[in-house]
N, C-alpha and C positions, 0 to 999 in steps of 0.2 A: 500577562506573563512578564516577569521581570528578567531582564537580560543578566542581572547579577546572579540569578539562581540557575541560569542555563549556560552550558558550555557549547554553544552552537557555532559552527564554522561558517554558516550562511544564515541570513535572516529568514524567519518563517512568516508565512501569511496565514492568519487564523480565519476560519470560516465560522461565523456565529451559529449557523444551523447545520453546518456540514454540507458536503457535496456527495451525492450518490455516485458510488464507483463500484467496481466488482473486482474481486481477486480470482484469478483463473490459474489452474495448474499448468505447468509448462507443457505437459502432454495433453491437456484439454480434458482430463478425466473427471474433474470437479471444478465447480465455481461457487462463489459465495458473495452475495451482495453485502456492502458495508458503506460506511460514511467516512470520507476524508475530513478530518477536523482541523488539520493544518498541514502545510507543505512548504518545503524549501527546495533549493537546487539539489540538495543531497538526498532528501528523503521526505517522509511524511508520517503523520500519526493517524491511524485509522481506528474507528469504532466498529467492532465486529460483534454481532449478537451471538450469544452462547459462547462456549469455549472453542478454542482453535487448537488443532493438532500441530504442535511445534514441528514435527517431522514433515508434515504436508506443506508447511510454510517456509521451508529452508530456502527455496527459490521458486518464484511464481511471477505472473504478470499482474500488474495493476492496470485495469482497463478503465479509461477515463471517459469514453464515449460509448453510447448505446450500440453503435454499429461496429465497435472494436477498432476504429481507425486511429484513435489516440490511446497509446498504451506505453508502459515502461516495464522493463524487466527489473525485478526487485529481489531482495533477500530480507528475511526477518532479522531484526536487531534485538528486540525485547518484547515481552508480553507482560501486561499488568491488568489482570481481569479482562474486561472487554476491550481494552485499548492495546493496540500493537504499534510498535515503532518499526518502520521499514527503511531500508537504504536502497536508493536507485543504483543499479549496476550500469556502469559505463560501457559503451561499445557493444551492447547487446542489441542486435538488430533483428532477431528472430521475431516472427509474428506469433501471437497467441493462437493455439489450436482451438477449434470449435469445441465447446464443452458438450458432453454427452447428455 
């Protein structure tokens, strides 16, 4: 990835194979496994199988650990096919609800 083609405010870390993560609704009513393919201090790029509902991804949790102990509250920035760009929300300390 060339820095001349990107307008990033913070450097990104690329994961060659991706990292298994999960997106979870704020209210815990749905969850979906996905792969984080890069991350920065501000946000991340995820690979999500199938299509995603833009309205469901307005705001959600990105769960980084299988036990739900490491997570970030996020919002959707863009969708390009199976790739989605997300922004981490600052100051959001709510815990993700258990999915149904």
